[in-house]
ZAMARGU-4260 file (C-alpha; in steps of 0.2 Angstrom, whole numbers, plus 5000, padded with zeros to 4 digits):
<rodrens>
0) 4973/4942/4874 | 4966/4959/4873 | 4964/4973/4885 | 4957/4990/4885 | 4958/4985/4864
5) 4977/4981/4864 | 4987/4966/4863 | 4995/4965/4881 | 5012/4957/4874 | 5013/4973/4866
10) 5015/4983/4885 | 5026/4997/4885 | 5031/4992/4905 | 5039/4977/4907 | 5040/4969/4928
15) 5052/4963/4935 | 5042/4947/4936 | 5038/4949/4917 | 5056/4950/4915 | 5061/4934/4926
20) 5046/4925/4915 | 5055/4929/4901 | 5072/4929/4901 | 5075/4911/4902 | 5094/4912/4904
25) 5092/4926/4920 | 5080/4914/4928 | 5092/4900/4929 | 5105/4908/4931 | 5095/4917/4949
30) 5084/4899/4952 | 5091/4885/4946 | 5098/4872/4959 | 5092/4882/4974 | 5076/4882/4986
35) 5066/4896/4981 | 5052/4905/4994 | 5040/4917/4985 | 5031/4931/4995 | 5016/4938/4984
40) 4997/4944/4983 | 4985/4944/4967 | 4994/4957/4961 | 5008/4946/4956 | 5004/4945/4940
45) 5010/4947/4922 | 5002/4956/4906 | 4992/4939/4903 | 4987/4940/4920 | 4994/4924/4923
50) 4999/4923/4942 | 5016/4923/4948 | 5012/4904/4956 | 5005/4897/4938 | 5024/4903/4932
55) 5033/4893/4944 | 5022/4876/4941 | 5030/4877/4924 | 5046/4881/4930 | 5048/4865/4938
60) 5051/4857/4922 | 5067/4868/4922 | 5071/4860/4939 | 5065/4876/4948 | 5057/4874/4962
65) 5049/4883/4973 | 5045/4874/4991 | 5038/4889/5005 | 5026/4904/5000 | 5022/4919/5011
70) 5006/4929/5012 | 5004/4944/5017 | 4989/4953/5024 | 4971/4950/5016 | 4983/4932/5010
75) 4988/4928/4995 | 4972/4928/4984 | 4966/4944/4995 | 4951/4934/5002 | 4953/4942/5019
80) 4948/4957/5025 | 4958/4971/5034 | 4966/4968/5051 | 4959/4948/5049 | 4970/4936/5055
85) 4976/4925/5039 | 4980/4906/5043 | 4994/4895/5036 | 4986/4883/5024 | 4993/4875/5007
90) 4994/4881/4991 | 4982/4873/4979 | 4992/4880/4963 | 5012/4871/4969 | 5006/4860/4984
95) 5017/4869/4997 | 5015/4877/5013 | 5009/4895/5012 | 5016/4905/5029 | 5004/4917/5038
100) 5011/4934/5039 | 4996/4943/5047 | 4991/4933/5061 | 4984/4939/5078 | 4999/4949/5086
105) 5013/4961/5080 | 5027/4948/5081 | 5017/4938/5066 | 5019/4954/5057 | 5037/4950/5053
110) 5045/4938/5044 | 5058/4927/5054 | 5072/4923/5049 | 5071/4904/5055 | 5058/4904/5042
115) 5071/4905/5028 | 5085/4894/5039 | 5084/4884/5023 | 5076/4895/5007 | 5093/4900/4997
120) 5082/4914/4987 | 5067/4923/4992 | 5056/4932/4978 | 5046/4946/4984 | 5032/4951/4967
125) 5020/4962/4977 | 5010/4979/4976 | 5011/4988/4993 | 5014/4979/5009 | 5032/4989/5009
130) 5035/4985/5028 | 5030/4968/5025 | 5045/4967/5014 | 5057/4977/5024 | 5054/4965/5036
135) 5058/4950/5025 | 5073/4958/5020 | 5081/4957/5039 | 5075/4941/5040 | 5085/4938/5023
140) 5098/4946/5030 | 5101/4939/5047 | 5098/4919/5037 | 5108/4923/5024 | 5098/4921/5011
145) 5096/4930/4994 | 5080/4942/4993 | 5074/4945/4974 | 5063/4959/4974 | 5052/4960/4958
150) 5050/4979/4955 | 5031/4985/4950 | 5025/5002/4947 | 5019/5013/4958 | 5001/5016/4953
155) 5000/5036/4955 | 5015/5038/4948 | 5032/5042/4955 | 5032/5060/4957 | 5024/5071/4973
160) 5030/5064/4988 | 5021/5070/5002 | 5015/5069/5019 | 5021/5069/5038 | 5037/5058/5042
165) 5035/5046/5057 | 5041/5051/5075 | 5050/5037/5084 | 5036/5034/5096 | 5023/5033/5084
170) 5032/5019/5074 | 5020/5004/5070 | 5012/4993/5057 | 5006/5008/5048 | 5022/5018/5049
175) 5039/5007/5054 | 5051/5019/5046 | 5052/5038/5046 | 5045/5039/5029 | 5031/5052/5022
180) 5014/5044/5018 | 5016/5047/4997 | 5034/5040/4993 | 5033/5042/4975 | 5046/5026/4976
185) 5044/5010/4970 | 5046/4995/4981 | 5061/4994/4972 | 5067/5008/4976 | 5062/5007/4995
190) 5069/4991/4998 | 5086/5001/4996 | 5080/5014/5006 | 5073/5002/5020 | 5090/4993/5020
195) 5100/5009/5023 | 5089/5015/5040 | 5089/4999/5047 | 5110/4999/5043 | 5111/4984/5031
200) 5123/4981/5018 | 5114/4978/5001 | 5124/4963/4999 | 5107/4950/4998 | 5098/4961/4989
205) 5095/4961/4970 | 5081/4972/4963 | 5075/4967/4942 | 5071/4984/4940 | 5056/4989/4926
210) 5059/4993/4910 | 5050/5007/4899 | 5041/5016/4915 | 5045/5031/4919 | 5040/5042/4935
215) 5026/5051/4927 | 5017/5036/4922 | 4999/5034/4934 | 4994/5014/4932 | 4982/5017/4916
220) 4998/5023/4907 | 5007/5008/4907 | 4995/4996/4897 | 4998/4982/4914 | 4979/4976/4917
225) 4974/4980/4935 | 4974/4968/4950 | 4964/4972/4967 | 4979/4973/4980 | 4968/4971/4992
230) 4946/4970/4995 | 4946/4987/4998 | 4955/4994/4984 | 4945/4989/4969 | 4949/5001/4957
235) 4964/5014/4950 | 4954/5027/4958 | 4956/5022/4976 | 4972/5021/4973 | 4974/5041/4970
240) 4965/5045/4985 | 4971/5031/4997 | 4986/5041/5003 | 4975/5053/5013 | 4960/5042/5013
245) 4970/5031/5025 | 4967/5043/5040 | 4949/5039/5039 | 4953/5023/5049 | 4957/5033/5062
250) 4941/5041/5067 | 4923/5035/5068 | 4920/5041/5050 | 4917/5028/5037 | 4928/5026/5024
255) 4914/5018/5013 | 4921/4999/5018 | 4904/4990/5014 | 4900/4999/4999 | 4905/5000/4980
260) 4917/5015/4983 | 4930/5015/4998 | 4937/5030/5003 | 4930/5038/4987 | 4913/5038/5000
265) 4916/5047/5018 | 4900/5050/5030 | 4892/5045/5046 | 4876/5045/5052 | 4880/5059/5064
270) 4881/5069/5047 | 4862/5072/5044 | 4863/5085/5031 | 4876/5080/5018 | 4874/5096/5008
275) 4879/5107/5023 | 4896/5094/5026 | 4900/5098/5009 | 4900/5116/5011 | 4911/5116/5028
280) 4922/5104/5019 | 4924/5113/5002 | 4937/5126/5013 | 4949/5114/5017 | 4949/5104/5001
285) 4964/5104/4987 | 4961/5109/4971 | 4959/5096/4956 | 4942/5089/4964 | 4925/5089/4967
290) 4914/5084/4981 | 4896/5077/4979 | 4884/5075/4994 | 4880/5058/4995 | 4869/5044/5007
295) 4875/5028/5009 | 4872/5013/5020 | 4889/5002/5020 | 4884/4983/5022 | 4898/4980/5036
300) 4912/4988/5045 | 4908/5007/5053 | 4893/5010/5054 | 4885/4994/5047 | 4867/4994/5041
305) 4864/5013/5047 | 4861/5028/5033 | 4877/5039/5034 | 4878/5057/5024 | 4893/5064/5019
310) 4899/5066/5002 | 4908/5054/4988 | 4925/5062/4983 | 4929/5064/4966 | 4946/5068/4957
315) 4946/5079/4942 | 4962/5084/4941 | 4977/5071/4947 | 4990/5083/4945 | 4984/5098/4955
320) 4973/5084/4969 | 4981/5083/4984 | 4973/5068/4994 | 4982/5071/5010 | 4976/5089/5010
325) 4957/5084/5005 | 4956/5070/5018 | 4962/5080/5032 | 4951/5096/5027 | 4938/5081/5027
330) 4941/5075/5046 | 4941/5093/5051 | 4925/5097/5043 | 4919/5081/5053 | 4926/5086/5071
335) 4912/5100/5069 | 4898/5088/5073 | 4892/5081/5089 | 4898/5062/5088 | 4913/5064/5080
340) 4926/5056/5088 | 4942/5047/5084 | 4945/5026/5082 | 4947/5022/5101 | 4949/5003/5096
345) 4966/4993/5096 | 4972/4997/5078 | 4987/4983/5071 | 4988/4977/5087 | 4993/4992/5094
350) 4982/4998/5109 | 4992/5010/5120 | 4992/5022/5105 | 4975/5030/5095 | 4975/5025/5077
355) 4977/5042/5070 | 4993/5044/5079 | 5000/5029/5073 | 4993/5035/5054 | 5000/5052/5054
360) 5016/5047/5064 | 5012/5058/5078 | 5002/5063/5090 | 5003/5084/5086 | 4991/5084/5073
365) 4974/5074/5085 | 4980/5086/5097 | 4976/5102/5085 | 4963/5094/5082 | 4956/5094/5096
370) 4961/5112/5101 | 4950/5118/5087 | 4967/5126/5080 | 4963/5132/5062 | 4963/5122/5049
375) 4977/5129/5037 | 4991/5128/5056 | 4985/5108/5055 | 4991/5106/5039 | 5005/5119/5037
380) 5012/5107/5052 | 5010/5090/5044 | 5017/5098/5027 | 5032/5107/5036 | 5046/5095/5031
385) 5042/5094/5012 | 5062/5098/5011 | 5068/5084/5018 | 5054/5073/5010 | 5061/5078/4994
390) 5078/5074/4998 | 5074/5055/5002 | 5063/5055/4985 | 5079/5061/4978 | 5090/5052/4983
395) 5083/5033/4982 | 5077/5035/4963 | 5082/5024/4952 | 5092/5030/4940 | 5084/5022/4925
400) 5065/5030/4928 | 5067/5045/4920 | 5054/5057/4922
</rodrens>
């Protein structure tokens, strides 16, 4: 198979799944004779785009039987939109039951240890959804199940951790742990961090680390094929802006859902002159990006069918671009408009705190916006813990992932 003119069997990065598929001895030693379950989504593919469920079907010939699957938000095949309930189904590839880990309440977000009572090994092969994976490890420890994490690249590199530590009173499904928005870590690295934070032993955790991945790599550098982890994470460019772009979900600004550029397009009907909005926002954004004044009309979600004025964020230099600062700046510019508001509806099953407070992990930034404090002060507040963020990042780096 050719991908960007290259033979993908020659990909320089070998994911955890690729190694499990290529190494029959490893596979047999970990899985043979065990009752196996898998937590995955569309990103769980090898370099030839063959899904882990298709590989699991082949493993049956070796006596390896996958008996249960678990589906995170958006579903195993990522066909469900955000904050929509995932139903229990039967998987068409393996014919085994798929248990939803995203239902209609907070409790449904956490894999329960009773669902693993007859499972010997849980394989996690997934991009993003780190908290779903963390909850799964809690369940593994409680049930005595081995948890094998197949590591994958962080698509925006393993450098430049940034953001704001979540405060205890504002923990939620979008911020369960006191970690920054951009961790600079892979899922495998994060799993050890989560275990430590939860004061759980590492005895039940095993990570199959990647080979050939280095912290400085963006996803294109890996030569691996890109697969959408969710319906609105359509391109690699979306991942670059997302650490800050997700803050838009806490406002009444459209984050571009219902367009072909989610999180890159930002706007609202009350922004009648996008060129004026662009000028206001340019006073706050980071280097490494250019704003283009636009109009757009979402086909669904916020402001469906309405003409929105706003901007498209064009990233021109990833090494200079600060997504969190840029999108905080866009919110700051929008807050000057009559019509701007925070999201008031329940968010990820939380109704007693505003979505923006959950996304920041703190209510102080919102209060600073509302008090019309300078953007410099707001941004300085949210970045005041950078030294602690760097220590967290350094502590959990896998030694095999050199820069």
